[in-house]
C-alpha positions in Angstrom: 0.0 0.0 0.0 2.7 2.6 0.8 4.3 1.9 -2.7 0.9 2.4 -4.4 0.3 5.7 -2.5 3.8 6.9 -3.4 3.3 6.0 -7.1 -0.2 7.6 -7.3 1.0 10.8 -5.6 4.2 11.0 -7.6 2.7 13.7 -10.0 0.7 15.4 -7.2 1.6 19.0 -6.3 2.4 18.2 -2.7 5.5 20.4 -2.1 4.9 23.0 0.7 5.1 25.9 -1.8 2.4 24.7 -4.1 -1.0 26.4 -4.1 -4.0 25.9 -6.4 -4.2 28.0 -9.4 -6.4 31.1 -9.0 -10.0 30.2 -9.6 -9.3 26.4 -9.8 -12.7 24.8 -9.3 -13.2 22.7 -6.1 -15.6 19.8 -6.3 -16.8 17.5 -3.5 -18.2 14.2 -4.9 -20.3 12.4 -2.3 -20.1 8.6 -2.4 -23.5 7.7 -1.0 -27.1 8.3 -1.6 -28.0 7.8 2.1 -28.4 11.1 4.0 -27.9 9.3 7.3 -24.5 7.8 6.3 -21.3 9.0 7.8 -20.2 10.0 4.3 -23.0 12.4 4.0 -22.3 13.9 7.4 -18.6 14.4 6.5 -19.5 16.0 3.2 -22.0 18.4 4.7 -19.3 19.5 7.2 -16.7 19.8 4.5 -18.9 22.1 2.5 -19.1 24.4 5.5 -15.4 24.2 6.3 -14.3 24.7 2.7 -16.8 27.5 1.9 -14.0 30.1 1.6 -12.8 28.2 -1.4 -16.2 28.2 -3.1 -16.8 24.4 -3.5 -19.5 22.7 -5.4 -20.9 19.4 -4.1 -22.1 16.5 -6.4 -24.5 13.9 -5.2 -26.5 11.0 -6.6 -29.7 12.8 -5.6 -30.5 16.2 -4.1 -31.5 14.9 -0.6 -28.1 13.5 0.4 -26.7 16.6 2.0 -28.2 18.8 4.8 -28.7 22.5 4.0 -28.3 21.8 0.2 -28.1 25.0 -1.8 -27.4 26.1 -5.3 -23.9 24.8 -4.6 -25.3 21.3 -4.6 -25.5 19.5 -8.0 -26.9 16.1 -9.0 -24.6 13.8 -10.9 -26.2 13.1 -14.3 -23.3 11.9 -16.5 -25.6 10.8 -19.3 -26.6 14.5 -19.7 -23.1 15.8 -19.3 -23.6 17.0 -15.8 -20.5 16.0 -13.8 -17.6 17.8 -12.2 -15.0 18.9 -14.8 -11.5 20.1 -14.2 -10.0 21.4 -10.9 -9.6 19.5 -7.7 -11.9 16.6 -7.1 -12.4 15.5 -3.4 -14.2 12.1 -3.2 -15.9 11.6 0.1 -16.3 7.9 0.3 -15.4 5.4 -2.3 -18.8 3.7 -2.8 -19.5 5.2 -6.2 -16.1 4.6 -7.8 -17.2 1.5 -9.8 -20.0 3.6 -11.3 -17.9 6.5 -12.4 -17.4 5.9 -16.1 -17.3 9.6 -16.6 -13.9 9.9 -14.8 -11.9 10.0 -18.0 -14.0 12.9 -19.3 -13.8 14.8 -16.0 -10.2 15.7 -16.5 -9.4 16.8 -12.9 -6.0 18.5 -12.3 -5.7 16.3 -9.1 -7.8 14.1 -6.9 -8.2 13.6 -3.1 -9.9 10.5 -1.7 -11.4 10.2 1.8 -12.2 6.5 2.4 -14.9 5.7 5.0 -15.2 2.0 6.1 -13.0 0.8 3.2 -11.2 -2.5 3.2 -7.7 -2.5 1.9 -8.8 -4.1 -1.3 -11.5 -1.5 -1.8 -8.9 1.3 -1.2 -6.5 -0.3 -3.7 -9.2 -0.6 -6.3 -10.8 2.7 -5.6 -7.6 4.7 -5.6 -6.3 3.2 -8.8 -9.6 3.9 -10.5 -9.8 7.5 -9.3 -6.1 8.1 -10.3 -6.8 6.4 -13.7 -3.9 4.1 -13.0 -1.5 6.9 -12.4 -2.6 9.3 -15.1 -4.0 11.8 -12.5 -2.1 12.8 -9.3 -4.0 11.5 -6.3 -3.6 11.6 -2.5 -5.7 10.0 0.3 -7.0 11.6 3.5 -7.5 9.2 6.4 -10.1 9.4 9.2 -7.5 8.9 12.0 -3.8 8.5 12.4 -4.4 4.9 13.4 -6.2 4.2 10.1 -3.4 5.8 8.2 -0.9 3.6 10.1 -2.8 0.5 9.0 -2.0 1.4 5.4 1.6 2.1 6.2 1.1 5.9 5.9 1.6 8.8 8.4 -1.3 10.8 7.0 -2.7 13.2 6.2 -5.7 12.9 8.6 -9.1 14.6 8.5 -9.2 17.4 11.1 -11.9 17.7 13.7 -15.0 18.8 11.9 -16.9 19.6 15.1 -19.5 17.9 17.1 -22.9 19.1 18.3 -22.9 20.3 21.9 -24.9 18.0 24.2 -25.9 18.5 27.8 -24.1 16.4 30.4 -25.9 13.2 31.5 -28.3 13.5 34.4 -29.5 10.6 36.5 -33.2 9.8 36.2 -35.7 7.1 36.9 -34.3 5.1 34.0 -31.1 4.4 35.9 -27.6 4.4 34.6 -27.6 3.3 31.0 -24.9 2.1 28.6 -25.4 2.9 24.9 -24.2 0.9 21.9 -24.4 2.1 18.3 -24.2 -1.3 16.6 -24.9 -0.3 13.0 -22.7 2.4 11.6 -24.2 2.1 8.1 -23.4 -1.6 7.9 -26.1 -3.1 10.2 -25.6 -6.6 8.7 -22.1 -6.8 10.0 -21.9 -9.4 12.8 -21.0 -7.6 16.1 -19.3 -10.1 18.5 -20.3 -8.1 21.6 -23.5 -10.1 22.4 -22.2 -12.2 25.3 -20.6 -9.1 26.9 -23.8 -7.1 26.7 -25.9 -10.0 28.0 -23.5 -10.3 31.0 -23.7 -6.5 31.6 -27.6 -6.6 31.5 -27.6 -9.6 33.9 -25.6 -7.6 36.3 -28.3 -4.9 36.5 -26.9 -2.4 34.0 -29.4 -1.0 31.5 -28.2 -1.4 27.9 -29.7 0.5 24.9 -28.6 -0.6 21.4 -29.2 1.6 18.4 -29.5 0.0 15.0 -29.0 -3.5 16.5 -28.9 -5.7 13.4 -28.1 -9.3 14.5 -27.8 -8.2 18.1 -31.6 -8.1 18.3 -31.6 -11.9 17.8 -28.8 -12.5 20.2 -30.2 -10.3 23.0 -34.0 -10.2 22.3 -34.8 -12.2 25.5 -32.3 -10.4 27.7 -33.9 -8.3 30.5 -32.6 -4.8 30.7 -31.8 -4.5 27.0 -33.7 -2.0 24.8 -33.4 -1.7 21.1 -33.8 1.5 19.1 -34.1 1.4 15.3 -31.8 3.7 13.3 -34.8 5.8 12.1 -36.3 6.3 15.6 -34.3 9.5 16.2 -31.1 11.3 15.6 -27.7 10.1 16.7 -27.4 13.2 18.9 -30.7 12.3 20.7 -29.5 8.7 21.3 -26.2 9.8 22.8 -28.0 12.3 25.0 -30.3 9.5 26.4 -27.4 7.4 27.7 -24.7 7.8 30.4 -21.7 6.1 28.6 -20.9 4.4 25.3 -19.3 1.1 24.4 -17.9 1.2 20.9 -18.6 -2.2 19.3 -15.8 -4.6 18.2 -15.4 -4.3 14.5 -12.8 -5.1 12.0 -10.8 -1.9 11.7 -11.6 -1.5 8.0 -15.3 -1.4 8.8 -14.9 1.5 11.2 -16.2 4.8 10.2 -15.9 8.3 11.7 -18.1 7.1 14.6 -19.5 10.5 15.4 -21.0 9.2 18.7 -17.5 9.2 20.2 -17.0 12.9 19.9 -20.6 13.6 21.0 -20.1 11.5 24.1 -16.7 12.7 25.2 -17.5 16.4 24.6 -20.5 16.1 26.9 -18.9 14.2 29.8 -20.0 10.7 28.8 -17.3 8.0 29.1 -16.5 6.0 26.0 -15.1 2.4 26.2 -13.0 1.4 23.1 -11.0 -1.7 22.3 -7.3 -1.3 21.7 -7.7 -2.6 18.1 -10.0 0.3 17.1 -8.6 3.0 14.8 -10.1 5.5 17.4 -8.2 4.1 20.4 -5.3 6.5 20.2 -7.6 9.6 20.1 -9.8 8.3 22.9 -7.1 7.4 25.3 -5.8 11.0 25.5 -9.2 12.4 26.5 -10.7 12.4 30.0 -13.5 9.9 30.0 -11.8 7.6 27.5 -11.4 4.0 28.5 -9.2 1.6 26.4 -9.7 -2.1 27.0 -8.1 -5.2 25.5 -11.0 -7.7 25.8 -14.5 -8.5 27.1 -13.3 -9.2 30.7 -11.6 -5.8 30.9 -14.5 -4.1 29.2 -17.0 -5.6 31.7 -15.1 -4.4 34.7 -14.5 -0.9 33.2 -18.2 -0.5 32.5 -19.2 -1.9 35.9 -16.9 0.6 37.6 -18.5 3.5 35.7 -22.0 2.3 36.6 -21.0 2.0 40.3 -19.5 5.4 40.4 -22.6 6.8 38.6 -20.8 10.1 38.3 -20.4 11.7 34.9 -16.9 12.7 33.9 -16.0 16.3 33.4 -17.0 17.3 29.8 -13.9 17.3 27.5 -12.8 20.9 27.0 -13.3 21.8 23.4 -12.6 24.9 21.4 -15.6 27.1 20.5 -17.5 26.3 17.3 -15.8 29.2 15.5 -12.3 28.1 16.7 -13.0 24.5 15.5 -14.1 25.8 12.1 -11.1 28.1 11.7 -8.7 25.3 12.8 -10.3 22.8 10.3 -10.0 25.4 7.5 -6.3 26.0 8.2 -5.6 22.3 8.2 -7.5 21.5 5.1 -6.2 24.6 3.3 -2.7 23.2 3.7 -3.6 19.5 3.2 -5.4 20.2 0.0 -3.1 23.0 -1.1 -6.0 25.3 -1.8 -4.2 28.6 -1.9 -5.6 31.9 -0.7 -9.2 32.0 0.4 -11.5 33.4 -2.2 -14.2 34.2 0.3 -13.8 34.9 4.0 -17.0 33.1 4.9 -20.2 31.6 3.6 -23.3 30.2 5.3 -26.7 29.0 4.1 -29.5 31.6 3.7 -29.5 35.0 2.2 -29.2 37.9 4.6 -30.2 41.5 4.7 -28.5 44.0 7.0 -31.1 46.2 8.6 -29.6 48.7 11.0 -27.2 47.9 13.8 -29.1 44.7 14.8 -28.6 43.2 11.3 -31.8 41.3 10.9 -31.2 38.0 9.0 -33.7 36.1 7.0 -33.4 32.7 5.3 -34.0 32.4 1.6 -34.3 28.8 0.4 -31.5 27.7 -1.9 -29.4 30.8 -1.4 -26.1 31.5 0.4 -24.7 34.6 2.0 -21.0 35.3 1.7 -18.6 37.7 3.2 -15.5 38.5 1.2 -12.6 40.8 2.2 -14.4 43.6 0.3 -17.9 43.2 1.8 -21.0 41.2 1.9 -22.6 39.5 -1.1 -25.5 37.1 -1.8 -25.4 34.1 -4.1 -28.4 34.0 -6.3 -31.1 31.4 -5.9 -31.0 28.4 -8.2 -28.4 26.4 -10.0 -27.1 27.0 -13.6 -29.3 25.3 -16.2 -26.3 23.7 -17.9 -23.6 21.4 -16.6 -20.7 23.9 -17.2 -18.3 24.8 -14.5 -19.1 28.1 -12.7 -16.3 30.6 -12.0 -16.3 32.6 -8.9 -18.0 35.5 -10.5 -20.7 33.3 -11.9 -21.4 32.0 -8.4 -22.3 35.5 -7.3 -19.9 35.7 -4.4 -17.4 38.6 -4.2 -13.9 37.2 -4.7 -10.9 38.3 -2.8 -9.0 41.0 -4.8 -6.1 41.3 -2.5 -4.9 37.6 -2.6 -4.4 37.6 1.1 -5.6 34.8 3.4 -7.4 36.3 6.4 -6.0 35.5 9.8 -9.4 34.4 11.0 -12.8 33.7 9.6 -16.0 34.7 11.4 -18.8 32.2 11.3 -21.2 35.0 10.2 -24.6 35.9 11.5 -26.9 33.3 12.7 -29.6 32.3 10.1 -33.1 32.0 11.4 
């Protein structure tokens, strides 16, 4: 794998002094049609983080991304509607075998973010995206441990932010352990059934989201409750429990596992196996518990239940600080060059006096450039041609300077 990555990246512009050509289009290609998939969540966050570089997202249908705007396009290769030229960032590799338009797309370079990808899928997907070396390509990994599994040191996706949850509070339900069994692959066999049955028999309440086969293994166990994936949001599930056990999976089937960040940032302990690609990140955080097997996991969870005291919430930067940090990291990782726009957010805005009243207009974006505020018009272009910065309606930076900080902009109501 390291040899393949080196060969595929051999023509990539990866030297520290490289920056994208002025006006080079930036395209995010989303490898899923499921809006609840980790891939869709990552892509939605990336659109926000990369807004200063004026990206366009491409999906298999218009409902995949949250807050879709006129920057979201639907892939229709048969009608000539696909990303062309510039930097292509593929989020997920699920669509690679259906991309017969790649040869016509003519990207200047390609970046691939694999989510839950086996080594063979990475090898096949990266080779296809790079057109067997004709296009410079580089991967971005979810964690440093995932990168190490492929013999690489990075680059790694930065923290894209987690929603803020309230700390756990004891209630009549009693102390509850949460397990997110299905992370988009609910048919994968999770070998944690015996451990969860033992925990339930000891008096610990267990709630399993998207249980898959665990429903058949634990259906008769008292103290175990199941929650279908569509019953509520992941945020609501994490808020309803006091701690999380991350299921044992093959490392190549692990995704971004958003529940880990949600739990730790709100003071909910997280128990993770040493084999997980998330173990190095969890072990350095208060509330993280790294265990080597079922016996150690049982005693760690039992100790948490006996203490019945939530850990101190993990101190996190503010949302604006997280956003700016992610922009700095990805700006360098993807060699994006100077920011074209200081900030963009969904919804058109109208400044009315000192209070600056803000109103949402469906399908529109509001942008702040170094020279002032500008609104992107509602609606997407009728044809499949690439849109330049001026065509997108956002004021471009005329100074060529990258601002020291980006404000998240006014709140949209």
